[in-house]
VOTIPA-63459 format. One record per residue (C-alpha): x, y, z; residue in three letters. Coordinates in pm, 1 decimal. Example, Ala and Ser with C-alpha at 12.3 -4.5 7.8 and 13.67 -1.06 7.14 Angstrom:
@X->1230.0, Y->-450.0, Z->780.0, res->Ala
@X->1367.0, Y->-106.0, Z->714.0, res->Ser
***
This chain:
@X->9393.6, Y->10516.3, Z->16816.8, res->Met
@X->9022.3, Y->10692.5, Z->16814.8, res->Ala
@X->8909.2, Y->10740.6, Z->17140.0, res->Lys
@X->8582.4, Y->10470.1, Z->17222.0, res->Leu
@X->8281.6, Y->10664.0, Z->17305.5, res->Pro
@X->8170.4, Y->10644.6, Z->17684.4, res->Pro
@X->7933.4, Y->10313.1, Z->17744.2, res->Pro
@X->7589.9, Y->10350.5, Z->17747.0, res->Pro
@X->7430.0, Y->10451.5, Z->18081.7, res->Pro
@X->7306.3, Y->10232.0, Z->18299.2, res->Glu
@X->6924.7, Y->10272.2, Z->18410.4, res->Pro
@X->6834.2, Y->10166.2, Z->18774.5, res->Pro
@X->6862.4, Y->9782.3, Z->18779.4, res->Lys
@X->6476.7, Y->9739.9, Z->18831.0, res->Glu
@X->6424.0, Y->9920.6, Z->18494.1, res->Gln
@X->6685.0, Y->9797.6, Z->18272.9, res->Val
@X->6496.0, Y->9733.0, Z->17956.4, res->Pro
@X->6758.0, Y->9475.5, Z->17807.5, res->Tyr
@X->6961.0, Y->9206.3, Z->17905.8, res->Thr
@X->7222.1, Y->9184.2, Z->17636.7, res->Glu
@X->7466.0, Y->9495.8, Z->17456.5, res->Val
@X->7517.3, Y->9472.2, Z->17099.1, res->Asn
@X->7579.7, Y->9805.4, Z->16940.7, res->Leu
@X->7744.0, Y->9664.7, Z->16643.5, res->Asp
@X->7396.8, Y->9467.0, Z->16554.9, res->Cys
@X->7297.1, Y->9579.7, Z->16205.6, res->Pro
@X->7011.0, Y->9730.9, Z->16202.5, res->Leu
@X->6883.5, Y->9498.6, Z->15904.0, res->Ser
@X->6834.7, Y->9232.1, Z->16197.7, res->Leu
@X->6651.1, Y->9465.4, Z->16395.6, res->Val
@X->6270.0, Y->9300.3, Z->16399.3, res->Ser
@X->6122.3, Y->9401.6, Z->16738.6, res->Asn
@X->6205.3, Y->9744.6, Z->16813.1, res->Pro
@X->6152.7, Y->9931.7, Z->17116.0, res->Lys
@X->6243.6, Y->10288.0, Z->17203.3, res->Ile
@X->6320.2, Y->10400.7, Z->17554.5, res->Tyr
@X->6381.4, Y->10761.7, Z->17649.1, res->Val
@X->6590.9, Y->10841.2, Z->17942.0, res->Tyr
@X->6496.2, Y->11237.9, Z->18002.2, res->Lys
@X->6736.0, Y->11258.6, Z->18303.8, res->Ser
@X->7067.6, Y->11085.8, Z->18119.3, res->Asp
@X->6966.7, Y->11264.7, Z->17774.3, res->Arg
@X->6968.1, Y->10944.0, Z->17635.3, res->Arg
@X->6764.0, Y->10738.0, Z->17357.7, res->Leu
@X->6775.9, Y->10369.1, Z->17370.7, res->Leu
@X->6699.6, Y->10143.7, Z->17093.6, res->Leu
@X->6631.7, Y->9766.0, Z->17195.7, res->Val
@X->6562.1, Y->9487.1, Z->17025.6, res->Asn
@X->6434.9, Y->9142.5, Z->17177.4, res->Asn
@X->6602.8, Y->9282.7, Z->17501.9, res->Gly
@X->6943.1, Y->9361.6, Z->17314.2, res->Val
@X->7036.0, Y->9715.2, Z->17356.7, res->Leu
@X->7164.5, Y->9749.7, Z->16969.9, res->Val
@X->7172.1, Y->10139.8, Z->17000.8, res->Arg
@X->7184.1, Y->10455.2, Z->17222.9, res->Glu
@X->7212.7, Y->10798.0, Z->17090.7, res->Tyr
@X->7229.8, Y->11146.1, Z->17302.5, res->Pro
@X->6920.3, Y->11357.9, Z->17291.7, res->Ile
@X->6806.3, Y->11701.7, Z->17349.4, res->Gly
@X->6437.1, Y->11757.2, Z->17499.8, res->Leu
@X->6175.4, Y->12013.4, Z->17529.8, res->Gly
@X->6329.7, Y->12393.3, Z->17681.4, res->Phe
@X->6213.5, Y->12331.7, Z->18011.7, res->Ser
@X->6246.6, Y->11919.7, Z->18067.6, res->Pro
@X->6174.0, Y->11861.2, Z->18405.2, res->Asn
@X->5839.6, Y->11670.3, Z->18482.1, res->Gly
@X->5557.1, Y->11548.4, Z->18258.5, res->Asp
@X->5400.7, Y->11747.7, Z->18002.4, res->Lys
@X->5105.1, Y->11952.0, Z->18158.8, res->Phe
@X->4965.7, Y->12165.3, Z->17866.5, res->Met
@X->5054.5, Y->12308.9, Z->17522.2, res->Arg
@X->5345.8, Y->12551.6, Z->17525.2, res->Gly
@X->5531.7, Y->12468.8, Z->17857.0, res->Asp
@X->5820.1, Y->12332.3, Z->17707.6, res->Gly
@X->5830.0, Y->11959.3, Z->17845.6, res->Arg
@X->5905.6, Y->11622.8, Z->17702.1, res->Thr
@X->5580.9, Y->11381.1, Z->17780.6, res->Pro
@X->5633.8, Y->11128.0, Z->18033.2, res->Glu
@X->5473.5, Y->10741.1, Z->17992.0, res->Gly
@X->5452.4, Y->10480.3, Z->17748.9, res->Gln
@X->5338.1, Y->10568.3, Z->17420.0, res->Phe
@X->5379.1, Y->10446.5, Z->17008.3, res->Phe
@X->5493.0, Y->10564.8, Z->16714.2, res->Ile
@X->5178.7, Y->10672.7, Z->16540.1, res->Cys
@X->5333.5, Y->10875.3, Z->16237.2, res->Ala
@X->5655.5, Y->10863.9, Z->16037.8, res->Lys
@X->5738.5, Y->11221.5, Z->15821.3, res->Asn
@X->6021.0, Y->11176.0, Z->15593.4, res->Pro
@X->5998.7, Y->11553.3, Z->15528.6, res->Asn
@X->5960.3, Y->11694.2, Z->15874.7, res->Ser
@X->6066.3, Y->12069.9, Z->15944.4, res->Arg
@X->6367.4, Y->11892.1, Z->16149.2, res->Phe
@X->6493.8, Y->11667.3, Z->15886.6, res->Tyr
@X->6291.1, Y->11323.8, Z->15951.4, res->Lys
@X->6009.6, Y->11268.5, Z->16256.2, res->Ser
@X->5871.8, Y->10988.1, Z->16436.0, res->Leu
@X->5522.3, Y->11096.6, Z->16608.1, res->Gly
@X->5440.2, Y->11016.5, Z->16912.5, res->Leu
@X->5045.3, Y->10943.4, Z->17017.7, res->Asn
@X->5083.0, Y->11255.2, Z->17283.1, res->Tyr
@X->4811.9, Y->11353.4, Z->17420.9, res->Pro
@X->4771.8, Y->10948.9, Z->17511.5, res->Asp
@X->4436.4, Y->10831.4, Z->17702.1, res->Pro
@X->4602.8, Y->10829.7, Z->18046.8, res->Arg
@X->4699.6, Y->11200.3, Z->17984.9, res->His
@X->4354.4, Y->11295.9, Z->17857.5, res->Ala
@X->4177.5, Y->11104.5, Z->18126.9, res->Glu
@X->4362.1, Y->11343.3, Z->18367.9, res->Lys
@X->4271.3, Y->11654.6, Z->18176.5, res->Ala
@X->3908.2, Y->11529.9, Z->18178.1, res->Leu
@X->3898.3, Y->11498.1, Z->18536.6, res->Val
@X->4043.8, Y->11844.8, Z->18573.0, res->Trp
@X->3772.6, Y->12010.6, Z->18336.0, res->Gly
@X->4041.3, Y->12114.5, Z->18089.2, res->Ala
@X->3930.3, Y->11895.4, Z->17779.9, res->Ile
@X->3563.0, Y->11778.9, Z->17690.9, res->Ser
@X->3415.4, Y->11463.6, Z->17691.3, res->Leu
@X->3445.9, Y->11485.7, Z->17276.0, res->Glu
@X->3842.4, Y->11561.9, Z->17283.9, res->Asp
@X->3876.7, Y->11278.6, Z->17535.7, res->Phe
@X->3673.2, Y->11026.8, Z->17294.1, res->Arg
@X->3861.5, Y->11134.1, Z->17019.2, res->Asn
@X->4203.1, Y->11090.9, Z->17166.3, res->Ile
@X->4132.9, Y->10756.5, Z->17271.6, res->Val
@X->4011.3, Y->10667.4, Z->16948.2, res->Glu
@X->4327.8, Y->10785.9, Z->16763.1, res->Ala
@X->4514.4, Y->10599.3, Z->17016.5, res->Ser
@X->4312.2, Y->10243.2, Z->16980.6, res->Glu
@X->4345.9, Y->10307.5, Z->16568.4, res->Gly
@X->4729.5, Y->10399.8, Z->16603.6, res->Lys
@X->4657.5, Y->10715.9, Z->16462.2, res->Arg
@X->4791.4, Y->11054.8, Z->16552.6, res->Arg
@X->4574.8, Y->11217.1, Z->16817.8, res->Pro
@X->4436.0, Y->11535.4, Z->16807.6, res->Pro
@X->4675.5, Y->11856.2, Z->16902.3, res->Ser
@X->4412.1, Y->12120.9, Z->16937.0, res->Asn
@X->4354.4, Y->12098.7, Z->17296.8, res->Thr
@X->4482.1, Y->12239.4, Z->17608.2, res->Val
@X->4740.2, Y->11938.7, Z->17626.8, res->Leu
@X->4872.5, Y->12011.0, Z->17339.7, res->Gly
@X->5052.9, Y->11770.1, Z->17089.6, res->Gly
@X->5265.9, Y->11718.8, Z->16800.5, res->Asp
@X->5529.7, Y->11549.2, Z->17031.4, res->Ile
@X->5825.7, Y->11383.2, Z->16760.1, res->Phe
@X->6116.7, Y->11222.0, Z->16779.3, res->Ile
@X->6286.9, Y->11419.4, Z->16551.9, res->His
@X->6640.3, Y->11503.8, Z->16356.9, res->Gly
@X->6808.8, Y->11835.6, Z->16431.2, res->Gly
@X->7072.4, Y->11778.4, Z->16664.2, res->Gly
@X->7096.5, Y->11682.7, Z->17025.4, res->Ala
@X->7331.6, Y->11801.3, Z->17328.9, res->Gly
@X->7102.3, Y->12080.5, Z->17422.1, res->Arg
@X->6747.5, Y->12102.0, Z->17544.2, res->Asp
@X->6578.0, Y->12354.1, Z->17242.1, res->Trp
@X->6241.6, Y->12188.4, Z->17149.5, res->Thr
@X->5895.8, Y->12255.8, Z->17265.2, res->Trp
@X->5842.6, Y->11909.9, Z->17390.6, res->Gly
@X->5993.8, Y->11687.1, Z->17149.0, res->Cys
@X->6277.6, Y->11437.7, Z->17145.6, res->Val
@X->6609.6, Y->11563.1, Z->16924.6, res->Ala
@X->6845.2, Y->11338.2, Z->16778.3, res->Val
@X->7127.7, Y->11419.9, Z->16535.0, res->Arg
@X->7024.2, Y->11356.5, Z->16182.0, res->Asn
@X->7242.8, Y->11024.3, Z->16138.3, res->Ser
@X->7079.5, Y->10897.6, Z->16452.1, res->Ala
@X->6738.0, Y->10962.7, Z->16290.3, res->Met
@X->6818.4, Y->10827.3, Z->15958.4, res->Asp
@X->6890.9, Y->10499.6, Z->16147.9, res->Glu
@X->6557.4, Y->10506.2, Z->16360.8, res->Leu
@X->6379.9, Y->10614.6, Z->16063.1, res->Phe
@X->6487.1, Y->10287.1, Z->15868.2, res->Ser
@X->6370.8, Y->10031.1, Z->16100.9, res->Ile
@X->6071.3, Y->10182.4, Z->16335.7, res->Val
@X->5708.1, Y->10162.7, Z->16191.2, res->Ser
@X->5425.6, Y->10286.1, Z->16304.6, res->Val
@X->5307.2, Y->10114.5, Z->16640.3, res->Gly
@X->5662.2, Y->10051.7, Z->16768.2, res->Thr
@X->5643.9, Y->10133.7, Z->17151.3, res->Pro
@X->5824.1, Y->10441.1, Z->17305.0, res->Val
@X->5869.9, Y->10473.4, Z->17682.6, res->Glu
@X->5973.0, Y->10808.0, Z->17799.5, res->Val
@X->6096.1, Y->10795.0, Z->18181.7, res->Met
@X->6198.3, Y->11130.4, Z->18413.1, res->Pro
***
């Protein structure tokens, strides 16, 4: 008899993004996906209309603790994002782009004097247009959910999953899909 995988991790009760679990749900029935990344648990949850339909192990940036601060820090950003791009021919199999830097990160950087008002406006306009934000500021960018393997922290700030998980996500996620990344 095959050994069953452990059940999905239980987020803190005040943060549970689902009310039901159906890990056997056919992907063809997923019509309103939302992605939740729990960095401390190294898990990505796919939720559809309040039902947990998939959970995947993940790898993060090589320095995963804390929110992304700047290019090259090895941190995976935290916050509320959306999918802003899909790449079927990524360097790491397939990828789904996150809109990092987002307006919240850009506003902090503007207040610190780390980016210009023009950079801030470009990031906000990209977010409003559901486009990839510029990645040429000190904040960095080009943050993706991509294939290439989970189980260890090896990326420059992205969320890595197994290629089979990436196939599933890529087939149902579209530009605009919400993604929440939590500590």
